[in-house]
C-alpha positions as MATLAB code, in Angstrom:
seq = 'MKKPPSERRLVENEAVFRQYNRHVQRGFEELQQLAKKEGEAAPDLTMPLHFYCECSDENCRLRISLSIAEYKRIHQNKKRFFVIPGHQTASCEFVVNSTPRYTVVQKYLAPPTTAVTLNSTPVHNV';
ca = [
     130.215 -108.627  173.799;
     126.582 -107.890  174.520;
     124.773 -110.549  176.510;
     121.509 -111.781  174.930;
     118.336 -110.739  176.755;
     116.929 -113.100  179.349;
     113.640 -114.902  178.808;
     112.168 -112.755  181.559;
     113.200 -109.574  179.753;
     111.613 -110.817  176.511;
     108.348 -111.513  178.338;
     108.453 -108.067  179.975;
     108.712 -106.439  176.538;
     105.612 -108.300  175.409;
     103.753 -107.139  178.520;
     104.488 -103.521  177.579;
     102.868 -104.006  174.164;
      99.882 -105.649  175.854;
      99.473 -102.510  177.969;
      99.452 -100.357  174.820;
      96.753 -102.609  173.401;
      94.674 -102.308  176.564;
      94.386  -98.593  175.774;
      92.804  -99.521  172.431;
      90.413 -101.882  174.225;
      89.455  -99.261  176.817;
      88.866  -96.662  174.092;
      86.522  -99.041  172.302;
      84.641  -99.779  175.532;
      84.317  -96.044  176.252;
      82.774  -95.558  172.797;
      80.284  -98.334  173.560;
      79.312  -96.704  176.863;
      78.985  -93.270  175.283;
      76.794  -94.628  172.485;
      74.568  -96.397  175.010;
      74.312  -93.260  177.161;
      73.300  -91.149  174.161;
      70.899  -93.735  172.741;
      73.047  -94.405  169.687;
      74.032  -97.713  168.137;
      77.131  -99.109  169.823;
      80.212  -99.924  167.745;
      80.104 -103.428  166.300;
      82.094 -106.014  168.296;
      83.279 -107.518  165.005;
      84.700 -104.211  163.747;
      88.454 -104.644  163.134;
      90.772 -102.579  165.325;
      94.519 -102.209  164.893;
      96.508 -103.605  167.813;
     100.282 -103.670  168.232;
     102.066 -106.964  167.665;
     102.805 -108.260  171.181;
     106.184 -109.769  170.296;
     109.342 -109.380  172.360;
     111.135 -107.086  169.868;
     110.940 -103.582  171.331;
     111.472 -102.139  167.831;
     108.411 -103.840  166.338;
     105.592 -101.437  165.548;
     103.590 -103.688  163.243;
      99.844 -103.780  163.732;
      97.433 -106.705  163.710;
      93.802 -106.283  162.747;
      91.566 -107.972  165.344;
      88.007 -107.509  166.496;
      87.525 -106.666  170.157;
      85.910 -110.096  170.557;
      89.061 -111.810  169.188;
      91.263 -109.648  171.416;
      89.293 -110.549  174.547;
      89.163 -114.253  173.660;
      92.945 -114.436  173.227;
      93.614 -112.591  176.494;
      91.241 -114.686  178.601;
      94.400 -116.622  179.394;
      96.882 -114.103  180.862;
      99.853 -116.090  179.523;
      98.676 -115.704  175.913;
      99.728 -112.994  173.491;
      99.211 -112.417  169.763;
     102.046 -111.732  167.365;
     102.635 -111.325  163.644;
     103.321 -114.798  162.154;
     107.056 -115.440  162.492;
     107.502 -113.071  165.464;
     107.249 -115.809  168.092;
     110.289 -116.471  170.292;
     110.747 -120.194  170.918;
     112.889 -119.658  174.023;
     110.045 -118.085  176.022;
     106.776 -119.186  174.362;
     105.052 -121.832  172.283;
     102.492 -121.483  169.493;
      98.889 -122.194  170.534;
      97.155 -121.241  167.288;
      98.121 -119.651  164.013;
      96.067 -117.815  161.399;
      97.181 -115.888  158.308;
      96.782 -112.607  160.285;
      98.257 -113.521  163.664;
      99.780 -116.240  165.823;
      98.668 -116.843  169.412;
     101.567 -117.741  171.697;
     101.640 -118.799  175.335;
     104.474 -117.952  177.713;
     106.396 -120.596  179.616;
     106.773 -118.061  182.448;
     103.927 -115.990  183.859;
     104.061 -112.472  182.395;
     104.597 -109.604  184.842;
     101.434 -107.893  186.019;
     102.885 -104.535  185.017;
     105.765 -103.455  182.883;
     106.545  -99.851  182.141;
     109.620  -99.873  179.916;
     110.861 -101.781  176.918;
     114.112 -103.701  177.213;
     116.634 -104.137  174.435;
     116.254 -107.327  172.387;
     117.662 -108.447  169.054;
     115.776 -107.170  166.018;
     115.422 -110.702  164.629;
     113.886 -112.758  167.437;
     112.675 -115.869  165.611;
];
């Protein structure tokens, strides 16, 4: 019988999705710098971008539409992640805020500073 994933493993999965989303953030910031350098109008900070759901299910590939300002505000606290409503995992996080588009969750444990691989978790993690 397969042992359920540990809380630590669930949090590590979420950290991997956060790293994917940092690439989106960096790409946006590079566009801003390029526009400034070339004297063009910078991309609007309220423009919606499509970020990966930062839930613990390594099979989840759903996207959440957030502005870069929303993304940065949520991640000011390193223990906070955003997920599709219903994708939170009560065993390793609690809900901080919920909107129709996303739910902000905070980890009980500190997330790892780096994570490079996804770890197997159940498909239904609610």
